[in-house]
C-alpha positions, 0 to 999 in steps of 0.5 A: 451608542445608537441602536442602529450602530449596535446592529451594524456592529453585530452584522459586521463583526458577528458575521465575520467571527461566524465565518472564521469559526465556520472556516476553522471547523471545516479545516479541522474536519478535513484534517480529522477525516483525511484518512492519513496513514499512521504507518510509514511507507517505503518505496521498494523495487526488485526482481523475481526469478526462479532460484536458477535465475531464469524468468518465471513463464507467466502472462502476468505476476502479482506480488502481494505483501502481507505486513507483519507489523503490529496493529496500532490498536483494535481498529488500526491495522497495517494495510497489505500492499502489492506490486506487478512484475514486468514478466519480460525481465522479472523486475518490479518498481512500484509497490502500492498500499493506498495509492499507486506507487506509494510504497509498502508499510515499513517493516517485514512482510510475507510475500505471496507470488501469484502467477497468471496465464492466458485469460487471467487463469492461475498459472501453475508455474509457482509452487502452491506454498507461495500462494498463502501467507501461512506457507510462503517461504518468502519474507522481506524487510523494507530496510532492503529497498532493492529486493531479490526474490528467488522462487523454487521451480514447481515439480515438473517445470 
């Protein structure tokens, strides 16, 4: 084989293999760094009212879902989710964990109920125990895709 043929072979096939290797490396980096969620996500919807069935009188209501699912390891913990309630009828349709309406981590959750009044200030229409994960009486399981959440009326309401 002539020396000029050897250079041409290296140029044609050497650069081709480098392109394939470079493309494969990029693909592996994208897959490895995609931030995929190791937890299954479940779509849920439901309704939030007082125990007597009446609507909670607030400008807006946010549900915060604290998962009770165990961490996979010391660095991989289940992410909290949230949902906004339609205050005109008490319903919520979309829960979000990572991206809009992607659902909640499958399993049990402690639910915090945060009601806001005018100008985003806290409304005193939900008892204070519903605001902390260690005191909230509301616990849901995502196996029940349609959730009915009943809230005690605060004293004086």
